[in-house]
N, C-alpha and C positions, 0 to 999 in steps of 0.2 A: 155630661153628664147622666150615669143611669142614674135611673129612679130604686134599680133591686135588682139587689143581690145574691146568690142562690150562698149555700147554705160552704160548698167546697174554697173556693173564692174568697169569704169574710174566713174563715179557717185558715189561709193561706195566709191571706193582711196580716192578719195576727202571728202568725207561729204556733195555732193551738191545732189541739186533732178534732175532727166537727162532734165528734159526741160531748166535749166540752162546751160544746153551743148549746149539742141538746141535754146537758143538764140545766145551766144558767137558766134556759126554755123550762124544766119540768120547776124548778126551784121558784120561776117566776121574776130573775132577775129579765129578762128578755122576753116581747112578745112578736114575734115574725108574723109577715103575716103569708098566708099559703094559696099556692096556688092554685087553679081548673085542677090540676092533676096530684094535687094537696103535696106540690113540694115545698120549702122555706122559700122564703124569700125574706130576704133584709132587706133595711130600707133605713135613709142615711142618723133617722133619728135615732135604730137601735143601734148601728158604727159610734155616735158618742154617746150611747150610753155603756159600750162595753168599754172606748178611753176610761170611762171612770172605771170601771168594773174593772178593769187595768190597771188603774192607777191605788184601788184599793189592796186589790191582792197584792202589791209593794207593799205595802205598807204592814201584810200579813190580817187584813181584815178574814173572817169567817162569811159566807155567805148570808145567813142571818143578818151579821152586822150590813155589808153592803145594800142586804134586801133593808132593811132600816134606812138606811140612807137616799139610796134613790129616790121612798117614799115617800119621805117627811124633809127633802134636799131643804135649805134655805141660804138664803147668803151669811146666818150666825155657824152655820154648822161646815157651812164650805171652806169658811177663816179658817174653823178649826180642823177640819181634814186637815187642812194646808198645811196647817201649824203644826200641824201630827208629821207631816212629810217632810216638811224642814226638820223638826229632830232627827228623822230617818237619816235624810242626806247626812245634815252634821255628825250623825252619831258612822256614815259611814265614811265620811274622809276623815273623820279622827282614823278606824283602824289602818284603814290604808296608808293615813301619813303614817303610823307606827310602825306599820310591817313594809315603806318606806326604806324608812328609819332606820327597819331591823338590817333590812338585804342592801343595805349601803354603808353599815358598820361593819358588818361580814366581809361583806367584798373585802373591805381599807384589812381588815384583819389579813387576810387569805395571802395578801399579796407584803403587806407587812412582814411574812414571815421569810420575804427575799434578805429583809435587810437585819436582819437576826444573824448572834454567831453562834454558831454551835463549835459542840464537842469542845467551850469551854465553861470551867468550872468560874462562877461568878458572885459576891455577894450582892446584893439588889434589895434594894428599901421596899416595900410595898404598903397600897393600906390598907386596914379592916374590910376583909369581906365580908357579908351575908349570903349565905349558902345553903339549900334544900337541899337533903340527902339520903339514901335509900340502906340502908345497913343491910348487906348479907355476904357472904362467905365466894368468892369467884374462884373458879379452879381454872376457867378459860377466855383467855380476849373476848370468844363471839360476846360469854355471857355479858360483859360490859355494853357493848351495846344493846342488848337485850335490858339489862337492868336500869340504864341511861333512860329506853325509852316508857320502859315504865314509872320513874321519874317524872319526867318532863309530862306527861299522860294525866298524872295525878296533879299537875299544877296550877294556879287560877290565872298563869301569866300564860299567854302563845308561846311555846316558845321551839325553835323551830331545831334539830338539831346539825341541819344542814348549814354547815361553814358558823358554826356555834366554836366558837374559844373560849368559851367557859363552861364546860363540864370538864368530867377527869375522873378519875378512881383517890382513895385512899388506901392508903398504903403502910401497915405496921410490922415491926421487929418480931415477931414469936416465934419461944420455942427454936429460934439460929436461924427463923427461916423469913423471909419480907412476906408480907400474907396480903393479896388485895379481902380489903376488910369490909369496901363504900366506894358508891358511888355519888356522885354529885354533882351539881349547876349550880352557878350562884346567882343569883336571884338580884332586882332592884325594887320589889315587890316587899309595901308589910308586913308575910307571910313568911318564915326562914325557920330552921332547923336552929343555924350554931353559926357563929363568926369565926371564922380565918381574923386572926389578931394580926394585926400593926405590928409592922418588923422588918427587921432585917431576913432578906431569903436567900437563900445557897440555893443559886438556880443553873440547870444544864440545860442544854435542847440537844438535840440529835436531829440526821435524815434516817430515814429506811425504818426496817424495818426492826416491830420493838425488841428493846433489849435493855430496858430501863432494869430490871432486876440486876444485871452484868452491871450496872452502874452505879447502884447503890452503896457499893462496897467501896468504891471507887468515892463516892463522895463524901461518906461516912471519915476514909483516911486524908481527904486534904481537909473536909472542916477540921478534925484535931489539931492536921497542922497545922493550921493557922490559930490553937488555942482559941475557935469555937466551943462551944457542945451544940447537940441535936435537940429543939426546944419543942419539936411537934410529931405526928408522924410524914412519911412524905407523899406529896403529894402530886402526879401524873397527870396534865393538860393533854387532850388530844389534840392542839390546834390544825392535823390534816392528817384524817384517814379515810375511812373507806368509801367516808361518804361524801368523799372530794374529792377522792379519787383510785382507779383500778390500779396501778402503778404502785407498788409496796416503797420502790423508790425514792416514791413524792412525798412519805407520809414523815409529818414533824409532830416529834413531841417535845413538851420539857416537862423537866421537875422539878422540882420547890423543897424546900426545907426548912420548917424558922430555924432561925440560929442563935445563940447569945456567945456573949464572955463569960 
């Protein structure tokens, strides 16, 4: 095994730029030797120090913290260092587990649309659902996507719009017209803006281009024919849309409205 390594060899080994090694030297983290021609020469001692630096950087230590650890490391400090690294790894595992669960849920939800009943009015029970929402008048379909992005970016939860079946719009009947008044995202977090009451909801799901406004009136007539009354604004869930496919014929939209007798 070689005793000395040049700066380019070490940079390649650690997948970093030579400038990073020069910076570590400047702030006193490593102390490479010099050849007769003044080239930096790194020893095995420098390599193990670089291993410590790499691990400290993963924990988010700055150069002053790393230098303090290198200068005063002891068994107690090493135990503390390893315990902090353990906490970081546990946190990463938790985050990855949550992401995996979210992805699996969205895959299942997208596939489940193949089993849905389309173009049929139904009265179905729903539990209480908590929501975050953003109230703004919406003139175009493209605005819904912008507002949903704006809403999810403001939430404490890590919410992805891709394959998210729990987002959509609220539609109210005003001045003899159906008006999109806000967007919402269902949330499992402790923070929410309002809740959709538990109860019976008239539901209609369809494939293809958006045609909800044409369906609202038909749904209203169907509900009245059964002897029910509408008890909430309309909810439009975008189950599959531009985020999952560029083929409009693959879009899946579900409309819900709470009813009572």
